[in-house]
C-alpha positions as a Markdown table, in Angstrom:
| # | Residue | x | y | z |
|---|---|---|---|---|
| 1 | Met | 14.5 | -33.7 | -42.9 |
| 2 | Leu | 16.8 | -31.5 | -45.0 |
| 3 | Phe | 14.9 | -28.3 | -44.2 |
| 4 | Arg | 14.9 | -29.1 | -40.5 |
| 5 | Ser | 18.6 | -29.7 | -40.5 |
| 6 | Val | 19.3 | -26.5 | -42.3 |
| 7 | Gly | 17.0 | -24.6 | -39.8 |
| 8 | Arg | 19.0 | -26.0 | -36.9 |
| 9 | Gln | 22.3 | -25.0 | -38.5 |
| 10 | Val | 21.4 | -21.4 | -39.2 |
| 11 | Ala | 19.3 | -21.0 | -36.0 |
| 12 | Val | 16.2 | -19.7 | -37.8 |
| 13 | Pro | 12.7 | -21.1 | -37.9 |
| 14 | Thr | 11.8 | -23.2 | -40.9 |
| 15 | Ile | 8.4 | -24.2 | -42.3 |
| 16 | Thr | 7.5 | -27.6 | -43.7 |
| 17 | Val | 4.4 | -28.3 | -45.7 |
| 18 | Ser | 3.0 | -31.8 | -46.3 |
| 19 | Glu | 0.5 | -31.6 | -49.2 |
| 20 | Asp | -0.4 | -35.2 | -48.9 |
| 21 | Met | -1.3 | -34.9 | -45.2 |
| 22 | Ser | -2.4 | -31.3 | -45.3 |
| 23 | Val | 0.0 | -30.5 | -42.5 |
| 24 | Val | 2.0 | -27.3 | -41.9 |
| 25 | Ala | 4.7 | -27.3 | -39.2 |
| 26 | Ile | 7.2 | -24.8 | -37.8 |
| 27 | His | 10.6 | -26.0 | -36.7 |
| 28 | Arg | 13.0 | -24.1 | -34.5 |
| 29 | Gly | 15.8 | -25.2 | -32.3 |
| 30 | Gly | 15.0 | -28.8 | -32.7 |
| 31 | Glu | 11.4 | -28.2 | -31.6 |
| 32 | Lys | 8.4 | -28.7 | -33.8 |
| 33 | Arg | 5.0 | -27.1 | -33.7 |
| 34 | Gln | 2.2 | -28.2 | -36.0 |
| 35 | Leu | -0.2 | -25.5 | -37.0 |
| 36 | Glu | -3.9 | -26.4 | -36.5 |
| 37 | Pro | -6.7 | -25.6 | -38.9 |
| 38 | Val | -7.9 | -22.0 | -38.7 |
| 39 | Ala | -11.4 | -23.0 | -37.7 |
| 40 | Arg | -10.1 | -25.0 | -34.7 |
| 41 | Val | -7.9 | -22.1 | -33.6 |
| 42 | Leu | -10.8 | -19.7 | -33.9 |
| 43 | Ala | -12.9 | -21.9 | -31.8 |
| 44 | Arg | -10.3 | -22.0 | -29.1 |
| 45 | Ala | -9.8 | -18.3 | -29.2 |
| 46 | Asp | -13.6 | -17.7 | -28.9 |
| 47 | Gln | -13.7 | -20.0 | -25.9 |
| 48 | Ala | -10.8 | -18.2 | -24.3 |
| 49 | Met | -12.4 | -14.8 | -25.1 |
| 50 | Gln | -15.6 | -15.9 | -23.3 |
| 51 | Ile | -13.5 | -16.8 | -20.2 |
| 52 | Leu | -11.7 | -13.5 | -20.4 |
| 53 | Glu | -15.0 | -11.6 | -20.5 |
| 54 | Arg | -16.2 | -13.4 | -17.3 |
| 55 | Tyr | -12.9 | -12.8 | -15.5 |
| 56 | Arg | -12.8 | -9.1 | -16.6 |
| 57 | Gln | -16.3 | -8.7 | -15.1 |
| 58 | Arg | -15.1 | -10.2 | -11.8 |
| 59 | Leu | -12.0 | -8.0 | -11.9 |
| 60 | Asp | -14.1 | -4.9 | -12.4 |
| 61 | Ala | -16.3 | -5.9 | -9.4 |
| 62 | Val | -13.3 | -6.5 | -7.2 |
| 63 | Ser | -11.7 | -3.2 | -8.3 |
| 64 | Thr | -14.9 | -1.3 | -7.5 |
| 65 | Ser | -15.1 | -2.9 | -4.1 |
| 66 | Leu | -11.5 | -2.0 | -3.4 |
| 67 | Ser | -12.0 | 1.6 | -4.4 |
| 68 | Ala | -14.9 | 1.8 | -1.9 |
| 69 | Val | -12.9 | 0.4 | 1.0 |
| 70 | Glu | -9.9 | 2.6 | 0.1 |
| 71 | Ile | -12.0 | 5.7 | 0.4 |
| 72 | Glu | -13.4 | 4.5 | 3.7 |
| 73 | Asp | -9.8 | 3.6 | 4.9 |
| 74 | Leu | -10.8 | 0.0 | 5.5 |
| 75 | Val | -8.5 | -1.9 | 3.2 |
| 76 | Thr | -7.0 | -5.2 | 4.3 |
| 77 | Trp | -4.2 | -7.2 | 2.7 |
| 78 | Arg | -6.8 | -9.7 | 1.6 |
| 79 | Asp | -8.6 | -7.0 | -0.4 |
| 80 | Val | -5.4 | -6.0 | -2.1 |
| 81 | Ala | -4.2 | -9.6 | -2.8 |
| 82 | Thr | -7.6 | -10.6 | -4.2 |
| 83 | Ala | -7.7 | -7.6 | -6.6 |
| 84 | Leu | -4.1 | -8.2 | -7.7 |
| 85 | Gln | -4.8 | -11.9 | -8.2 |
| 86 | Arg | -7.8 | -11.2 | -10.4 |
| 87 | Ala | -5.8 | -8.7 | -12.5 |
| 88 | Glu | -3.0 | -11.2 | -13.0 |
| 89 | Met | -5.4 | -14.0 | -14.1 |
| 90 | Val | -7.0 | -11.7 | -16.6 |
| 91 | Arg | -3.5 | -10.8 | -18.0 |
| 92 | Arg | -2.6 | -14.5 | -18.3 |
| 93 | Ile | -5.8 | -15.3 | -20.3 |
| 94 | Ala | -5.0 | -12.3 | -22.5 |
| 95 | Leu | -1.5 | -13.7 | -23.2 |
| 96 | Glu | -3.0 | -17.0 | -24.3 |
| 97 | Ile | -5.4 | -15.2 | -26.7 |
| 98 | Glu | -2.5 | -13.2 | -28.1 |
| 99 | Glu | -0.8 | -16.5 | -29.1 |
| 100 | Tyr | -4.0 | -17.5 | -31.0 |
| 101 | Val | -4.0 | -14.1 | -32.7 |
| 102 | Val | -0.4 | -14.7 | -33.9 |
| 103 | Glu | -1.2 | -18.1 | -35.2 |
| 104 | Leu | -4.3 | -16.9 | -37.0 |
| 105 | Gly | -2.6 | -14.1 | -38.8 |
| 106 | Thr | -5.0 | -12.0 | -40.8 |
| 107 | Asp | -7.8 | -14.3 | -39.7 |
| 108 | Gly | -7.3 | -13.1 | -36.1 |
| 109 | Arg | -8.0 | -9.4 | -36.7 |
| 110 | Leu | -11.5 | -9.5 | -35.1 |
| 111 | Val | -10.2 | -11.5 | -32.1 |
| 112 | Leu | -7.4 | -8.9 | -31.6 |
| 113 | Leu | -10.0 | -6.0 | -31.7 |
| 114 | Gln | -12.1 | -7.8 | -29.1 |
| 115 | Leu | -9.0 | -8.5 | -26.9 |
| 116 | Glu | -7.9 | -4.9 | -27.0 |
| 117 | Glu | -11.3 | -3.7 | -26.0 |
| 118 | Leu | -11.5 | -6.1 | -23.1 |
| 119 | Met | -8.0 | -5.2 | -21.9 |
| 120 | Val | -8.4 | -1.4 | -21.8 |
| 121 | Gly | -6.9 | -0.1 | -18.6 |
| 122 | Val | -6.0 | -3.5 | -17.1 |
| 123 | Asp | -2.2 | -3.3 | -17.4 |
| 124 | Glu | -2.1 | 0.3 | -16.1 |
| 125 | Asp | -4.4 | -0.5 | -13.2 |
| 126 | His | -2.3 | -3.6 | -12.4 |
| 127 | Arg | 0.9 | -1.5 | -12.1 |
| 128 | Leu | -0.8 | 1.3 | -10.1 |
| 129 | Leu | -2.2 | -1.3 | -7.7 |
| 130 | Ile | 1.4 | -2.5 | -7.1 |
| 131 | Gln | 2.7 | 1.0 | -6.7 |
| 132 | Asp | 0.0 | 1.7 | -4.1 |
| 133 | Tyr | 0.7 | -1.3 | -1.9 |
| 134 | Arg | 4.2 | -2.7 | -2.3 |
| 135 | Thr | 6.0 | -2.5 | 0.9 |
| 136 | Ala | 9.0 | -0.2 | 1.4 |
| 137 | Asp | 11.5 | -3.0 | 1.3 |
| 138 | Ala | 9.9 | -4.7 | -1.7 |
| 139 | Pro | 11.5 | -4.7 | -5.2 |
| 140 | Asp | 10.4 | -2.0 | -7.7 |
| 141 | Thr | 7.2 | -2.3 | -9.6 |
| 142 | Asp | 8.7 | -4.0 | -12.7 |
| 143 | Arg | 10.3 | -6.7 | -10.6 |
| 144 | Ile | 7.0 | -7.3 | -8.8 |
| 145 | Val | 5.2 | -7.6 | -12.1 |
| 146 | Asp | 7.8 | -10.2 | -13.2 |
| 147 | Arg | 7.5 | -12.0 | -9.8 |
| 148 | Leu | 3.7 | -12.3 | -10.2 |
| 149 | Ala | 4.1 | -13.5 | -13.8 |
| 150 | Arg | 6.4 | -16.3 | -12.6 |
| 151 | Leu | 3.9 | -17.7 | -10.0 |
| 152 | Asp | 2.6 | -21.0 | -11.1 |
| 153 | Thr | -1.1 | -21.9 | -11.3 |
| 154 | Glu | -1.3 | -23.1 | -7.7 |
| 155 | Glu | 0.5 | -20.1 | -6.4 |
| 156 | Ile | -1.5 | -17.5 | -8.2 |
| 157 | Val | -4.8 | -18.7 | -6.7 |
| 158 | Asp | -3.2 | -18.4 | -3.2 |
| 159 | Val | -3.8 | -14.9 | -2.0 |
| 160 | Val | -1.0 | -15.4 | 0.6 |
| 161 | Glu | 1.6 | -15.9 | -2.2 |
| 162 | Val | 0.2 | -12.9 | -4.1 |
| 163 | Ala | 0.6 | -10.7 | -1.0 |
| 164 | Arg | 4.1 | -12.0 | -0.5 |
| 165 | Ala | 5.0 | -10.8 | -4.0 |
| 166 | Leu | 4.2 | -7.3 | -2.7 |
| 167 | Gly | 6.7 | -7.8 | 0.2 |
| 168 | His | 4.0 | -8.5 | 2.9 |
| 169 | Asp | 4.6 | -11.4 | 5.2 |
| 170 | Ala | 1.0 | -12.4 | 4.8 |
| 171 | Asp | 0.8 | -15.6 | 6.7 |
| 172 | Pro | -1.5 | -15.4 | 8.7 |
| 173 | Ala | -1.9 | -11.6 | 8.6 |
| 174 | Leu | -4.2 | -11.1 | 5.6 |
| 175 | Glu | -6.8 | -9.3 | 7.7 |
| 176 | Glu | -4.3 | -6.6 | 8.7 |
| 177 | Gly | -5.2 | -3.1 | 7.6 |
| 178 | Val | -3.2 | -1.3 | 5.0 |
| 179 | Arg | -3.3 | 2.1 | 3.4 |
| 180 | Pro | -3.0 | 2.8 | -0.3 |
| 181 | Arg | -0.6 | 5.5 | -1.4 |
| 182 | Gly | -3.2 | 6.9 | -3.8 |
| 183 | Tyr | -1.7 | 6.4 | -7.2 |
| 184 | Arg | -4.6 | 4.3 | -8.5 |
| 185 | Leu | -7.4 | 6.7 | -7.6 |
| 186 | Leu | -5.4 | 9.8 | -8.6 |
| 187 | Ala | -4.9 | 8.3 | -12.0 |
| 188 | Arg | -8.7 | 8.4 | -12.5 |
| 189 | Ile | -8.8 | 12.2 | -12.2 |
| 190 | Pro | -9.1 | 13.6 | -15.7 |
| 191 | Arg | -6.1 | 15.6 | -17.0 |
| 192 | Leu | -3.9 | 15.0 | -13.9 |
| 193 | Pro | -0.4 | 14.3 | -15.2 |
| 194 | Asp | 1.4 | 11.2 | -13.7 |
| 195 | Ser | 4.2 | 13.5 | -12.5 |
| 196 | Ile | 1.8 | 15.6 | -10.5 |
| 197 | Ala | 0.1 | 12.6 | -9.0 |
| 198 | Ala | 3.5 | 11.2 | -8.0 |
| 199 | Ala | 4.4 | 14.6 | -6.4 |
| 200 | Val | 1.1 | 14.6 | -4.4 |
| 201 | Val | 1.7 | 11.0 | -3.2 |
| 202 | Glu | 5.3 | 11.9 | -2.2 |
| 203 | Arg | 4.0 | 14.9 | -0.3 |
| 204 | Phe | 1.2 | 13.3 | 1.7 |
| 205 | Gly | 2.1 | 9.6 | 1.7 |
| 206 | Ser | -1.3 | 8.0 | 1.7 |
| 207 | Leu | -4.7 | 8.4 | 0.0 |
| 208 | Ala | -6.3 | 9.1 | 3.4 |
| 209 | Arg | -4.1 | 12.1 | 4.0 |
| 210 | Ile | -4.6 | 13.3 | 0.4 |
| 211 | Met | -8.4 | 13.2 | 0.8 |
| 212 | Arg | -8.1 | 15.1 | 4.1 |
| 213 | Ala | -5.8 | 17.7 | 2.6 |
| 214 | Ser | -7.1 | 21.3 | 2.2 |
| 215 | Leu | -6.8 | 23.3 | -0.9 |
| 216 | Asp | -4.0 | 25.2 | 0.7 |
| 217 | Asp | -2.2 | 22.0 | 1.5 |
| 218 | Leu | -2.5 | 20.8 | -2.0 |
| 219 | Thr | -1.2 | 24.0 | -3.5 |
| 220 | Glu | 2.0 | 23.6 | -1.5 |
| 221 | Val | 2.9 | 20.7 | -3.9 |
| 222 | Glu | 5.1 | 21.8 | -6.7 |
| 223 | Gly | 3.0 | 22.0 | -10.0 |
| 224 | Val | -0.3 | 22.1 | -8.2 |
| 225 | Gly | -1.9 | 25.5 | -8.4 |
| 226 | Asp | -5.4 | 26.6 | -7.3 |
| 227 | Val | -7.2 | 25.2 | -10.3 |
| 228 | Arg | -5.4 | 21.8 | -10.1 |
| 229 | Ala | -5.9 | 21.6 | -6.4 |
| 230 | Gln | -9.7 | 22.1 | -6.8 |
| 231 | Ala | -9.7 | 19.5 | -9.6 |
| 232 | Ile | -8.0 | 17.0 | -7.2 |
| 233 | Lys | -10.5 | 17.7 | -4.4 |
| 234 | Asp | -13.5 | 17.5 | -6.8 |
| 235 | Gly | -12.2 | 14.5 | -8.6 |
| 236 | Leu | -11.7 | 12.5 | -5.4 |
| 237 | Ala | -15.1 | 13.6 | -4.0 |
| 238 | Arg | -16.8 | 12.3 | -7.2 |
| 239 | Leu | -14.9 | 9.0 | -7.0 |
| 240 | Ala | -15.9 | 8.6 | -3.3 |
| 241 | Glu | -19.5 | 9.3 | -4.0 |
| 242 | Ala | -19.6 | 6.9 | -7.0 |
| 243 | Ser | -17.8 | 4.1 | -5.3 |
| 244 | Ile | -19.9 | 4.2 | -2.1 |
| 245 | Leu | -23.1 | 4.4 | -4.0 |
| 246 | Glu | -22.2 | 1.5 | -6.2 |
| 247 | Arg | -21.0 | -0.5 | -3.2 |
| 248 | Tyr | -24.1 | 0.0 | -1.1 |
| 249 | Ala | -26.8 | 0.3 | -3.8 |
């Protein structure tokens, strides 16, 4: 009791250890969290990792499908909301695993490595997806990320609520068509700086117009010379071919 009282007075976490009961607990701000045995935490982390792997596979499939309909200029708000929903669910599972890693300490190094491998590109793609589809009167990307994070479990599985987070009055217009600006696919072109991609989007306004642009049109963008214009055309052509082949294979 003495240690907990001191912890509350100085506003720092305190640790109590009961040798008789083999219990270690952390106290902060009047709250208590009892640490579980390492083996039990590892088992929970492993179970969560298996769930994360399945959700990442589903996210990749949805992302591939979205890329294909983007290239064909057939995207609907349902496609967008579904992809964003999958990404947000993957991120939430990853946050849960991060808590296990912190609790495991040095015993969680392997779990952390697996987590980092599974999460490669997820956060970046999540932000680019928002940049591509947020409406003109919607908040900025960071605020939308926060808005999605605040959705509860029932709301995040509702694609209408996810679409609303982007500023779309989605009920009942999920089947309405929408055009991506092009950030997400431009980011997949090797050695294309973000600043140049942003300038291209600013100049043309949509992925469809970027894909239709000629080399001369592209070179009118500041920072895009002949070589970079050709790289953009070739890169988008390769992405189009790969996405359509994978979609219809």
